[in-house]
C-alpha positions as CSV (number, residue, x, y, z in Angstrom):
1,M,2.1,-14.5,25.2
2,T,-1.5,-14.6,24.3
3,T,-2.9,-16.2,21.1
4,Y,-6.3,-16.1,19.5
5,T,-8.1,-17.8,16.7
6,V,-9.3,-15.3,14.2
7,V,-11.6,-15.5,11.3
8,D,-12.2,-13.1,8.3
9,V,-15.3,-13.9,6.4
10,G,-15.4,-12.2,3.0
11,G,-18.0,-12.3,0.2
12,T,-15.7,-14.7,-1.7
13,T,-13.1,-16.1,0.6
14,L,-13.1,-17.2,4.3
15,R,-9.7,-17.0,6.1
16,V,-8.8,-18.5,9.5
17,G,-5.6,-18.2,11.4
18,R,-3.9,-17.9,14.7
19,Y,-2.9,-14.5,16.0
20,D,0.1,-14.1,18.3
21,S,-0.1,-10.8,20.4
22,A,3.6,-11.0,21.2
23,T,4.7,-10.9,17.6
24,D,1.7,-9.1,16.0
25,R,1.6,-11.8,13.4
26,V,-0.8,-14.6,12.2
27,D,0.2,-18.0,11.2
28,D,-1.6,-21.2,10.3
29,V,-3.7,-19.2,7.9
30,R,-6.1,-21.3,5.9
31,R,-8.4,-20.0,3.1
32,M,-11.4,-21.5,1.6
33,P,-14.5,-20.3,-0.4
34,T,-17.1,-18.8,1.7
35,E,-20.4,-20.8,1.6
36,G,-22.4,-17.9,0.5
37,M,-24.0,-16.5,-2.6
38,D,-20.8,-16.5,-4.7
39,R,-20.7,-20.3,-4.5
40,Y,-24.4,-20.9,-4.3
41,P,-26.1,-18.3,-6.4
42,G,-29.9,-18.1,-6.4
43,E,-30.2,-19.8,-3.0
44,P,-32.6,-18.2,-0.6
45,V,-31.1,-15.9,2.2
46,P,-32.0,-18.3,5.1
47,V,-30.3,-21.2,3.4
48,L,-27.2,-19.3,2.8
49,Q,-27.2,-18.0,6.4
50,R,-27.4,-21.5,7.6
51,R,-24.6,-22.6,5.3
52,V,-22.3,-19.7,6.6
53,V,-23.1,-20.5,10.2
54,G,-22.4,-24.2,9.7
55,Q,-19.1,-23.4,7.9
56,L,-18.0,-21.1,10.7
57,V,-18.8,-23.6,13.4
58,E,-16.9,-26.3,11.5
59,V,-13.8,-24.1,10.5
60,A,-13.5,-22.2,13.8
61,G,-14.2,-25.2,16.0
62,A,-11.3,-27.1,14.3
63,A,-9.0,-24.2,14.5
64,L,-9.7,-23.5,18.3
65,A,-8.7,-27.1,18.9
66,R,-5.8,-27.0,16.7
67,H,-4.5,-23.7,18.1
68,G,-5.4,-24.5,21.8
69,T,-7.1,-21.1,22.1
70,R,-10.2,-20.1,24.1
71,H,-11.3,-16.8,22.4
72,L,-12.6,-16.4,18.9
73,G,-12.5,-13.1,17.0
74,I,-14.4,-12.8,13.7
75,A,-14.3,-10.0,11.1
76,F,-17.5,-10.2,9.0
77,A,-18.3,-8.7,5.7
78,G,-21.4,-6.8,6.6
79,P,-22.7,-4.5,9.3
80,V,-22.7,-5.7,12.9
81,D,-24.8,-4.1,15.6
82,A,-24.1,-3.8,19.3
83,A,-26.0,-7.0,20.0
84,G,-23.8,-9.1,17.8
85,R,-26.3,-9.4,15.0
86,V,-25.7,-9.1,11.3
87,P,-28.5,-7.1,9.8
88,A,-27.4,-7.4,6.2
89,A,-24.6,-9.1,4.3
90,P,-25.0,-8.1,0.6
91,T,-21.7,-9.8,-0.6
92,V,-22.3,-12.9,1.5
93,W,-26.0,-13.7,1.1
94,G,-27.3,-10.9,-1.1
95,R,-30.7,-9.5,-0.2
96,R,-31.3,-8.4,3.4
97,G,-33.3,-11.3,5.0
98,D,-33.8,-11.4,8.8
99,P,-31.1,-10.1,11.0
100,L,-28.8,-13.0,12.0
101,P,-27.7,-13.3,15.7
102,L,-24.3,-14.6,14.6
103,R,-22.4,-13.9,17.8
104,D,-24.8,-15.8,20.0
105,L,-25.2,-18.7,17.6
106,L,-21.3,-19.2,17.5
107,R,-21.0,-18.7,21.3
108,Q,-23.6,-21.3,21.9
109,R,-22.4,-23.9,19.5
110,L,-18.7,-23.4,20.2
111,G,-18.7,-22.7,23.9
112,V,-16.1,-20.0,23.8
113,P,-16.2,-16.2,24.1
114,V,-16.8,-14.6,20.6
115,T,-15.9,-11.1,19.5
116,L,-17.6,-10.2,16.3
117,V,-17.0,-7.0,14.3
118,N,-17.4,-5.8,10.8
119,D,-14.4,-6.7,8.6
120,L,-13.4,-3.2,7.9
121,T,-13.7,-2.3,11.6
122,A,-11.3,-5.1,12.3
123,A,-9.0,-4.2,9.5
124,A,-8.8,-0.5,10.6
125,W,-7.1,-1.7,13.9
126,R,-4.2,-2.9,11.7
127,Y,-3.5,0.7,10.7
128,V,-3.8,2.2,14.2
129,E,-0.5,3.1,15.8
130,P,-0.8,2.1,19.5
131,G,0.0,5.0,21.9
132,A,0.4,7.6,19.0
133,D,-1.6,10.7,18.3
134,Q,-3.2,8.9,15.4
135,E,-4.2,11.0,12.4
136,A,-7.9,10.4,11.4
137,F,-8.0,8.1,8.3
138,C,-10.6,6.4,6.1
139,L,-10.0,2.6,5.3
140,I,-11.6,1.5,2.0
141,T,-11.8,-2.0,0.7
142,V,-12.3,-2.7,-3.0
143,S,-13.0,-6.5,-3.4
144,S,-16.1,-8.4,-4.0
145,G,-17.9,-5.2,-2.8
146,I,-16.8,-1.9,-1.4
147,G,-16.9,-0.8,2.2
148,N,-15.2,1.9,4.4
149,K,-14.6,2.8,7.9
150,V,-13.4,6.2,9.4
151,F,-11.1,5.9,12.4
152,R,-11.0,9.1,14.4
153,S,-10.0,10.1,18.0
154,G,-9.4,6.5,19.0
155,E,-12.6,4.9,17.6
156,V,-14.4,3.7,14.5
157,L,-17.2,6.1,13.7
158,L,-20.4,4.2,13.6
159,H,-23.9,4.1,15.0
160,P,-24.6,1.4,17.6
161,D,-27.0,-0.3,15.1
162,G,-24.1,-0.8,12.9
163,H,-25.0,1.9,10.4
164,G,-22.0,3.6,8.7
165,G,-19.0,2.5,6.7
166,E,-21.2,1.1,3.9
167,L,-20.0,3.4,1.1
168,G,-20.5,0.6,-1.4
169,H,-24.3,1.1,-1.0
170,W,-24.2,4.8,-1.8
171,T,-26.4,5.4,-4.9
172,C,-24.1,7.1,-7.3
173,D,-26.3,6.3,-10.4
174,P,-29.9,7.1,-9.6
175,S,-31.1,6.3,-13.2
176,P,-33.9,3.5,-13.5
177,Q,-31.6,1.4,-15.7
178,A,-28.6,1.6,-13.3
179,V,-26.8,-1.7,-12.8
180,P,-28.1,-3.9,-9.9
181,C,-26.4,-4.3,-6.6
182,D,-26.0,-7.6,-4.7
183,C,-28.3,-6.1,-2.0
184,G,-31.1,-5.7,-4.4
185,G,-30.7,-2.0,-5.0
186,R,-29.5,-0.3,-8.2
187,G,-26.7,2.1,-9.0
188,H,-24.7,1.5,-5.9
189,L,-21.0,2.3,-5.9
190,G,-20.1,-1.3,-5.1
191,A,-22.1,-2.5,-8.0
192,I,-20.2,-0.2,-10.3
193,A,-16.6,0.1,-8.9
194,S,-15.9,-3.1,-6.9
195,G,-14.1,-6.1,-8.3
196,R,-17.3,-7.8,-9.2
197,G,-18.7,-4.5,-10.6
198,A,-15.6,-3.8,-12.7
199,V,-15.7,-7.3,-14.3
200,A,-19.4,-6.8,-15.1
201,A,-18.6,-3.4,-16.5
202,A,-15.8,-4.9,-18.7
203,R,-18.2,-7.6,-20.0
204,R,-20.7,-4.9,-20.9
205,A,-18.0,-2.8,-22.6
206,A,-16.7,-5.8,-24.6
207,A,-20.3,-6.4,-25.9
208,A,-20.7,-2.7,-26.7
209,D,-17.3,-2.3,-28.4
210,P,-16.1,-5.7,-29.8
211,S,-13.5,-4.2,-31.9
212,G,-12.0,-2.3,-29.0
213,F,-12.0,-5.4,-26.9
214,A,-10.4,-7.4,-29.6
215,R,-7.4,-5.1,-29.4
216,S,-7.2,-5.7,-25.6
217,M,-4.9,-8.2,-23.9
218,L,-8.2,-9.5,-22.3
219,A,-9.4,-10.8,-25.7
220,G,-9.4,-14.6,-25.9
221,A,-9.0,-15.1,-22.2
222,E,-11.5,-15.6,-19.4
223,L,-12.7,-12.2,-18.3
224,D,-12.5,-12.3,-14.6
225,A,-11.2,-10.1,-11.8
226,V,-7.7,-11.6,-12.0
227,A,-7.4,-11.0,-15.7
228,L,-8.9,-7.6,-15.5
229,A,-6.5,-6.5,-12.7
230,A,-3.5,-7.8,-14.6
231,A,-4.5,-5.9,-17.7
232,A,-5.1,-2.7,-15.9
233,R,-1.7,-3.2,-14.1
234,A,-0.1,-3.6,-17.5
235,G,-1.7,-0.4,-18.8
236,D,-4.0,-2.1,-21.3
237,P,-6.2,0.8,-22.7
238,F,-9.5,-1.2,-22.6
239,A,-9.0,-2.4,-19.1
240,T,-7.8,1.2,-18.0
241,G,-10.9,2.7,-19.5
242,V,-13.2,0.3,-17.6
243,L,-11.4,1.1,-14.3
244,R,-11.5,4.9,-14.9
245,D,-15.3,4.7,-15.4
246,G,-15.8,3.2,-11.9
247,L,-13.1,5.2,-10.2
248,R,-14.7,8.6,-11.0
249,H,-17.5,7.5,-8.8
250,L,-15.2,6.3,-6.0
251,A,-13.4,9.6,-6.3
252,T,-16.6,11.5,-5.9
253,A,-17.3,9.6,-2.7
254,L,-13.9,10.5,-1.3
255,T,-14.3,14.2,-2.1
256,A,-17.6,14.0,-0.3
257,I,-16.0,12.5,2.8
258,F,-13.3,15.0,2.7
259,A,-15.7,17.9,2.2
260,A,-17.9,16.7,5.1
261,I,-15.5,15.8,7.8
262,G,-12.1,16.7,6.6
263,I,-10.4,13.2,6.4
264,R,-7.2,13.6,4.3
265,R,-5.8,10.1,4.6
266,Y,-7.3,7.2,2.6
267,V,-5.9,3.6,2.9
268,I,-7.0,1.4,0.0
269,M,-7.1,-2.4,0.5
270,G,-9.1,-5.3,-0.8
271,G,-8.2,-8.1,-3.2
272,F,-9.0,-6.3,-6.5
273,A,-7.4,-2.9,-5.6
274,L,-4.2,-4.6,-4.3
275,A,-4.2,-6.8,-7.4
276,V,-4.1,-3.7,-9.6
277,G,-1.5,-2.3,-7.3
278,P,0.1,1.2,-7.5
279,R,-1.7,1.8,-10.7
280,Y,-4.9,1.8,-8.9
281,V,-3.8,4.7,-6.6
282,T,-2.6,6.5,-9.7
283,L,-5.9,6.3,-11.5
284,L,-7.8,7.2,-8.4
285,T,-5.6,10.2,-7.8
286,E,-6.1,11.3,-11.3
287,A,-9.8,11.2,-10.8
288,L,-9.4,13.3,-7.6
289,H,-7.4,15.9,-9.4
290,R,-10.1,16.2,-12.1
291,L,-12.7,16.7,-9.5
292,G,-10.7,18.9,-7.1
293,C,-10.7,18.8,-3.3
294,F,-11.7,22.2,-2.0
295,G,-9.0,23.9,-0.1
296,L,-6.2,21.3,-1.0
297,T,-3.3,21.9,-3.3
298,P,-2.3,19.5,-6.1
299,T,0.5,18.2,-3.9
300,E,-1.8,17.6,-1.0
301,I,-4.2,15.7,-3.2
302,D,-1.3,13.6,-4.4
303,E,-0.6,12.6,-0.8
304,M,-4.2,11.5,0.1
305,V,-4.3,8.0,-1.1
306,A,-2.1,5.1,-0.3
307,L,-2.3,1.2,-0.7
308,G,-2.6,-0.9,2.3
309,E,-0.3,-3.8,3.2
310,P,0.1,-6.2,0.2
311,D,-1.6,-9.3,1.7
312,D,-5.1,-10.4,2.7
313,D,-4.4,-10.6,6.5
314,H,-6.0,-7.3,7.3
315,G,-9.2,-8.7,9.0
316,L,-7.1,-11.4,10.8
317,I,-4.4,-9.0,12.2
318,G,-7.0,-6.4,13.0
319,A,-9.2,-8.8,14.9
320,G,-6.2,-10.1,16.8
321,R,-5.2,-6.5,17.7
322,L,-8.7,-5.6,18.8
323,L,-8.9,-8.7,21.1
324,T,-5.5,-7.9,22.5
325,A,-6.7,-4.3,23.3
326,G,-9.8,-5.7,25.0
327,E,-7.8,-8.0,27.2
328,S,-5.6,-5.2,28.3
329,G,-8.5,-3.1,29.2
330,D,-8.0,-0.6,26.3
331,G,-10.8,-1.8,24.2
332,D,-14.1,-3.7,24.2
333,G,-13.1,-7.2,23.4
334,G,-14.5,-8.9,26.4
335,E,-16.5,-12.1,26.4
336,G,-19.2,-12.2,23.8
337,A,-18.5,-8.7,22.7
338,A,-19.5,-7.2,19.4
339,C,-17.1,-4.3,19.6
340,G,-16.6,-1.6,17.2
341,F,-19.5,-2.9,15.0
């Protein structure tokens, strides 16, 4: 039996746990707010980077001691290059800033091998069937931001510099007045259709249509992602309209991926999408039908999208599987690796 300490760093929440390769499960999972821009809005990028590194050293160091493990796997919400650097982390510290050599900083301060990957790269490994002829799929997260990874022919498709899988930063609204993104750009998919984006859109819609908002179950409550997801799940017309506006952009992105490289399986995860639940898939599939997917029948379109597992352990389990594959010689999870990017 081999166990690893695994960490999933999200834009809102940091999770740490122990992965057991024999059972393919995580336990001792602890959650806390990420020491990034969500908690400290307006702080400069270098300050937020130091906060996040300090938090990781403290949390991972305590977990390594508690678990008795000697290898750390980290799934991080941002692109990771082959040298273990994070060139950008829009949902964690906002604007680009200088590349952060996160893998080396943690290895030096913790004194253990560190495997660092993008969070969606890690999560994709949860949906890989070992030893099987795996159908290509695209994993999409809809949470604080939006990201994606395509897994095909045994690997995640990415450039060595970490480029790729950042669908949330596709410009779907090129107008000068488009809503701002956490990265500093405008009109990006994540700014429009992520959990944060959907809440911002709901607040704008409430201001533009106060009478319509007054008839919503959201009226009189704090308008946050939890409330919006619950209202959409219940079929509230106001909340459903807000989601539909964002999902037409996400559906356009999916049809482009399908048209470009033929991916027909899309797994949706992330706190916001999973909170909305099956209705999220229903609304997204309706948008796909309205757009059409060249060459696919309506029944085939119905089968394109599915929800991921109903928990927030994707990055933890995926990082553990990736480490296990590296130890067995089937992956790149060796000492100090930044595998899969």
